[in-house]
MILO-377497 format. One record per residue: chain; z, x, y of N, C-alpha, C in turn; residue in one letter. Coordinates in steps of 0.001 Angstrom, whole numbers. Layout:
BEGIN
R  ch     n_zz     n_xx     n_yy    ca_zz    ca_xx    ca_yy     c_zz     c_xx     c_yy  aa
R   A        Z        X        Y        Z        X        Y        Z        X        Y   a
...
***
This chain:
BEGIN
R  ch     n_zz     n_xx     n_yy    ca_zz    ca_xx    ca_yy     c_zz     c_xx     c_yy  aa
R   A    48412    70261   102587    48972    69428   103641    48700    67949   103345   m
R   A    47533    67667   102757    47219    66264   102456    48267    65647   101523   r
R   A    48610    66338   100458    49588    65770    99515    50955    65603   100187   s
R   A    51309    66532   101076    52574    66416   101804    52568    65162   102677   f
R   A    51507    64961   103442    51422    63801   104320    51397    62515   103503   i
R   A    50643    62498   102424    50616    61313   101559    52005    60983   101028   e
R   A    52743    62015   100628    54076    61779   100059    55068    61291   101113   s
R   A    54836    61599   102367    55734    61196   103443    55338    59876   104102   q
R   A    54126    59410   103856    53628    58200   104514    54418    56973   104065   f
R   A    54825    56174   105031    55573    54940   104766    54788    53763   105348   c
R   A    54228    52947   104479    53406    51834   104958    54202    50880   105841   s
R   A    55465    50647   105511    56282    49723   106311    56459    50219   107739   k
R   A    56583    51532   107907    56762    52101   109243    55441    52194   110007   k
R   A    54308    51955   109326    53005    52058   109988    52495    50707   110475   s
R   A    53292    49680   110297    52869    48321   110662    52394    48274   112116   k
R   A    51207    47720   112316    50649    47577   113650    49876    48783   114145   g
R   A    49918    49886   113432    49200    51097   113856    47797    51079   113271   l
R   A    46808    51276   114116    45406    51311   113707    44757    52440   114496   d
R   A    44690    53623   113870    44198    54785   114609    43597    55828   113678   a
R   A    42558    56497   114182    42018    57696   113535    42734    58881   114174   r
R   A    43352    59712   113352    44236    60778   113846    43789    62127   113285   v
R   A    43850    63142   114133    43689    64525   113662    44938    65279   114071   r
R   A    45562    65941   113112    46689    66829   113389    46140    68248   113335   i
R   A    46381    69014   114392    45905    70397   114475    47085    71340   114615   e
R   A    46959    72511   114011    47916    73594   114188    47121    74878   114294   w
R   A    47783    76007   114503    47114    77261   114876    45952    77650   113971   n
R   A    46019    77370   112675    44932    77807   111789    44441    76700   110858   d
R   A    44589    75452   111281    44117    74369   110429    44203    73014   111083   g
R   A    43772    72031   110340    43811    70657   110817    43649    69713   109636   q
R   A    44014    68458   109849    43802    67414   108862    43514    66120   109606   i
R   A    42593    65340   109077    42211    64078   109700    42531    62935   108753   c
R   A    42992    61839   109335    43283    60660   108533    43224    59425   109414   f
R   A    43184    58294   108750    43225    57019   109453    44372    56207   108888   q
R   A    45096    55569   109790    46132    54618   109390    45647    53259   109867   i
R   A    45513    52351   108909    45021    51010   109222    45506    50057   108141   q
R   A    45938    48880   108541    46415    47869   107599    47491    48420   106670   d
R   A    48387    49232   107239    49518    49819   106514    49072    50706   105346   e
R   A    47882    51318   105494    47331    52238   104498    46930    53529   105216   q
R   A    46933    54626   104462    46450    55894   105007    45268    56344   104170   i
R   A    44236    56835   104832    43077    57391   104138    42680    58676   104853   s
R   A    42096    59583   104100    41759    60902   104632    40254    61093   104651   f
R   A    39768    61710   105726    38350    62034   105859    38189    62988   107031   a
R   A    37134    63758   107009    36809    64581   108168    36330    63638   109256   d
R   A    36875    63776   110429    36524    62878   111524    36361    63700   112790   d
R   A    35137    63823   113237    34862    64613   114434    35226    63861   115710   a
R   A    35574    62577   115596    35853    61779   116775    37139    60963   116609   n
R   A    38281    61638   116441    39535    60886   116298    39942    60253   117624   p
R   A    40691    59176   117511    41208    58527   118716    42449    59248   119228   e
R   A    43129    59934   118335    44364    60629   118679    44353    62011   118041   l
R   A    44656    63024   118835    44826    64382   118317    46244    64813   118662   i
R   A    46976    65238   117634    48338    65733   117829    48310    67225   117547   i
R   A    48783    68018   118498    48740    69474   118408    50131    70032   118095   y
R   A    50178    70986   117172    51401    71683   116798    51142    73186   116846   f
R   A    52221    73966   116966    52093    75422   116977    51609    75925   115622   k
R   A    52256    75482   114563    51878    75934   113222    52216    74878   112183   d
R   A    51822    75133   110966    52024    74178   109877    53509    73924   109611   q
R   A    54349    74929   109794    55793    74734   109617    56341    73723   110611   d
R   A    55839    73741   111850    56266    72758   112846    55860    71343   112431   d
R   A    54658    71216   111901    54203    69901   111426    55184    69368   110395   v
R   A    55465    70193   109392    56330    69755   108296    57754    69484   108768   k
R   A    58306    70342   109604    59698    70145   110028    59854    68885   110880   s
R   A    58851    68565   111683    58919    67331   112463    58767    66109   111572   l
R   A    57860    66160   110623    57678    65030   109715    58912    64831   108841   i
R   A    59530    65918   108410    60723    65822   107566    61975    65422   108348   l
R   A    61866    65369   109671    63007    64976   110486    63961    66113   110781   g
R   A    63538    67339   110504    64374    68504   110792    64383    68825   112289   e
R   A    63371    68343   112989    63289    68475   114441    63037    67095   115015   k
R   A    63536    66855   116204    63351    65582   116878    62007    65578   117613   d
R   A    61138    64593   117335    59833    64564   117999    59917    64491   119522   p
R   A    60872    63748   120055    60998    63644   121509    61387    64994   122112   m
R   A    62317    65688   121481    62707    67013   121976    61549    68000   121850   q
R   A    60811    67921   120737    59659    68808   120545    58598    68537   121604   a
R   A    58397    67274   121930    57434    66916   122960    57880    67470   124317   f
R   A    59156    67289   124640    59669    67784   125930    59611    69309   126008   m
R   A    59760    69998   124867    59711    71459   124832    58283    71996   124768   a
R   A    57315    71108   124577    55918    71534   124529    55433    71979   123160   g
R   A    56251    71846   122124    55800    72253   120786    55108    71112   120036   s
R   A    55083    69951   120637    54344    68792   120140    53567    68255   121329   l
R   A    52252    68292   121225    51405    67812   122321    50369    66852   121745   r
R   A    49725    66104   122612    48691    65179   122170    47660    64992   123269   a
R   A    46520    64426   122894    45456    64174   123859    45651    62848   124593   n
R   A    46814    62256   124462    47100    60975   125112    47729    60026   124104   g
R   A    47720    58752   124416    48221    57734   123488    49623    58072   122978   h
R   A    50562    58332   123872    51900    58766   123451    52596    57768   122544   l
R   A    52355    56493   122746    52957    55506   121849    52437    55723   120434   i
R   A    51128    55988   120297    50555    56259   118972    51157    57518   118353   w
R   A    51423    58528   119175    52025    59759   118652    53342    59432   117958   v
R   A    54194    58703   118652    55501    58409   118083    55412    57392   116945   f
R   A    54452    56460   117001    54228    55553   115877    53740    56329   114653   q
R   A    52849    57287   114868    52331    58098   113767    53436    58947   113170   t
R   A    54238    59573   114010    55344    60384   113501    56323    59519   112708   m
R   A    56576    58295   113169    57468    57393   112427    56862    57031   111075   a
R   A    55547    56741   111057    54882    56368   109805    54876    57506   108796   a
R   A    54969    58741   109289    54965    59912   108411    56368    60457   108167   l
R   A    57379    59728   108596    58738    60270   108566    59540    59917   107300   s
R   A    58851    59791   106228    59559    59552   104975    59089    58296   104316   g
R   A    58899    58373   103029    58329    57262   102297    59394    56326   101773   n
R   A    59782    55373   102591    60747    54360   102168    60148    53435   101120   a
R   A    58809    53424   100985    58155    52587    99989    58618    52952    98579   d
R   A    58852    54235    98336    59257    54691    97008    60685    54304    96700   k
R   A    61503    54149    97756    62909    53807    97553    63079    52327    97230   a
R   A    62104    51527    97578    62204    50075    97369    61989    49703    95919   a
***
């Protein structure tokens, strides 16, 4: 999952986001920080934002843009511990690496 998230991270879309994030799904999780338009990974027992998904396939399909994050949120398949603006900023930052296209 780490390599997938790294490959999808877009520094330009992460501008202004400064958060420690944990993404959780039914049988796993990954923690990372987005700061200064960079992503770094580490185990973090105290993230500022936790985004919950049903399973790893849901994580990937939302990041790849195969599902709409707003619709997933309204349907309950994307949940968070708060900070809804950060949720959508994080999803945007992970929604494809435009850095490679430049």
